[in-house]
C-alpha positions as CSV (number, residue, x, y, z in Angstrom):
1,M,3.5,3.5,16.4
2,T,1.9,0.1,16.6
3,A,0.7,-2.0,13.8
4,K,-2.4,-4.1,14.3
5,F,-4.6,-6.5,12.5
6,L,-8.0,-5.3,11.6
7,K,-11.2,-7.2,10.9
8,V,-12.9,-5.4,8.0
9,S,-16.1,-5.8,6.1
10,C,-16.3,-5.2,2.4
11,R,-18.7,-2.4,1.4
12,D,-19.9,-4.2,-1.7
13,C,-20.6,-7.8,-0.5
14,S,-20.2,-7.6,3.4
15,N,-17.5,-10.4,3.4
16,E,-15.3,-10.0,6.5
17,S,-11.5,-10.2,6.1
18,I,-8.5,-9.8,8.4
19,I,-5.9,-7.4,7.1
20,F,-2.7,-5.8,8.5
21,S,-3.0,-2.1,9.3
22,R,0.3,-1.3,7.6
23,A,-0.2,-3.4,4.4
24,S,2.3,-2.5,1.7
25,T,0.3,-3.9,-1.2
26,T,-3.2,-3.4,-2.5
27,I,-5.7,-5.9,-0.8
28,S,-8.8,-7.1,-2.7
29,C,-11.9,-8.8,-1.4
30,A,-11.6,-12.6,-1.8
31,V,-15.3,-12.8,-2.8
32,C,-16.1,-9.9,-5.1
33,G,-12.6,-8.6,-5.9
34,A,-13.3,-5.0,-4.8
35,T,-10.3,-3.1,-3.6
36,L,-10.2,-2.9,0.2
37,T,-6.9,-1.1,0.9
38,N,-4.2,0.8,-0.9
39,P,-0.7,1.2,0.3
40,A,0.1,4.7,1.6
41,G,3.7,4.6,2.8
42,G,2.7,3.7,6.4
43,K,-0.8,2.9,7.4
44,A,-2.8,1.3,4.7
45,Q,-5.5,3.6,3.2
46,L,-8.9,1.9,3.7
47,V,-11.0,2.6,0.6
48,G,-13.6,-0.1,0.2
49,C,-14.2,-1.5,3.7
50,N,-15.4,-0.6,7.1
51,V,-13.5,-1.6,10.3
52,V,-15.5,-4.1,12.3
53,E,-12.9,-4.9,15.0
54,T,-9.3,-4.2,16.0
55,L,-7.4,-7.3,16.9
56,E,-4.4,-7.1,19.2
């Protein structure tokens, strides 16, 4: 199990953000406020974003 950082793009406004793959809180887009991820007890559940790149 390795946690990584992900560069994601918001589905609503296309703003790119860097998030932690095992985020334990809800993450919202800094521009439009849409929910990007929800905590899922391990890996974050991506709900409003698309993964652009995996950062190591």
